[in-house]
Every structure is written in C-alpha cells, then in structure tokens.
C-alpha positions, 0 to 999 in steps of 0.5 A: 530677405527676411521680411516682404510685404503681406499677400493674401496668397499666404494665407493657407500657410499661415494658418498652417502655421498657426493651426498649431495650439502651442503657437496660438495659445496666446492670440487675442484673436481666432487662427482661422483662414478667414481671421488670418485673411482679414487680418492681411487685408486690414493690415494692408488697409492700414499701412496704406492709412499709416496707421499699422505696418505688417509684414510675412517672415520668410526663411532662407528658401522664401517660404512665410513662417509668421508675422511681424507687425507694427500696430497703432502707428502714431505719427504725432508721438512718433510710437507703435507697438510690435507684435510677432508670431512664428510658426513651432518648427521656426522657434529658436532658430534666430527669425525673431530677432531678425525678423525684429531687427528687420522691421525695426529699421523699417520703423526707425528709418523709413517710418521715423518713429522714435518709440516702439513698445512690446507687451509680452503675456508673462504665461509666454515664457517662450515669448518674454525670454525672447524679448529679455534677450534682445539687446536694444528692448529696455522693460518699462511700467508705464505705456501710453493709454491707447497701448496698454489693451495690446497684449503681446502685441497682437491684433484685437479681435475682428469681432465682440464674440472674438473678444469675449472668447478670448477674454482670459487670453491676455493676464493682467500683468502684461510685461512691457518692453520698449525700443528707442530709436537712439537704442537700436542705433547703439546696438547696431553700431555696436554689433557692425550692421550699420 
C-alpha cells in the first residue's frame, strides 16, 4: 500500500518532513504543525462532502512520507486538480509516480472523474521534471477557470494573512498538465498494470 487515508496522528511526522525549506519553498501555505493539522481536518471534511480526496503517502514500512490530494473535485464536469509533496529523503525514489498512479486509480475508478489537472510552478524544476516524466500526463494551455489559482495543486492559504504572505510563491507562468481517464487506462494497459 503506497497511500492511505489521512490521519490526524500523522501531523507531527508530516510537519517534520515539511519543515525542510527545500520541501516547502513552493507551498502556497505555511508548514506549521497547526497548519498541517488544519489541512488534514479540512481534507477529511472535503472528502466527506465529495469535493476533495487526500491521502498520506507511505514508504515500504508504512511510515508517512508525504501527501497527495485531489482538490476542487467537480462531479458535474468530472474534473479535479492534483497536488503532491514528499519529504526530501524520498525524492527520486519512485514514490511520486506510484502515489500518482494510486490516487488516479481512485479518481477514475472510484470517483468516475474524466480529467485531472496538475499545476506546476515552473521555478520548481524537480516537480516540473517529475510531471513531464509521467507517461499519461500531457501539457495543456488552457484549464477551467475554477482551477487557475491552484498553483502546483497545493491548498490555498487558510487565511487572508497567509495568502498575502505567500502571494509571491506562485509565478504567473504556471505550467498545466492534464491526465485523462483514457490516457491513464492506456498507459496502465501498456505497462501490464490493469
């Protein structure tokens, strides 16, 4: 199991990982214990309402190593955005792809979504390269208006003060990618992971 439901018990471990400035440099929210707790509680509530779905990413021993979330789920249009972050010790080890595969299965199979958008701040070269390597993601020039302020798919700041403090964290040149249900299914079939 690479992902599981978010638990408030994971907050301290996630904070330890998110307290690394290289991990949080492009966040649109502040990484504090309370901020991560509020985000966890918010995502649990959004999942209950059907507007979000967030999972904790786990290593092979079941330890929390990051978070992956579907935001702004719109059942009418069958769309959502996707955001991910991993603790630095887990970068470049395949967790990103495996976590995205797992949550996209939920998006397309359980939630019956048609498209998932991924926003990347182009200043975040690691994240950009990671998304460009996904065989099922393709760049797009336009995204629905409701998603345009997503900036790397991270949740927006909890308060106006946080938004103002972090307003420079998203560049105007956000790069957008889309994963369609059909493209995802083709890749899984080709890779023998149906």
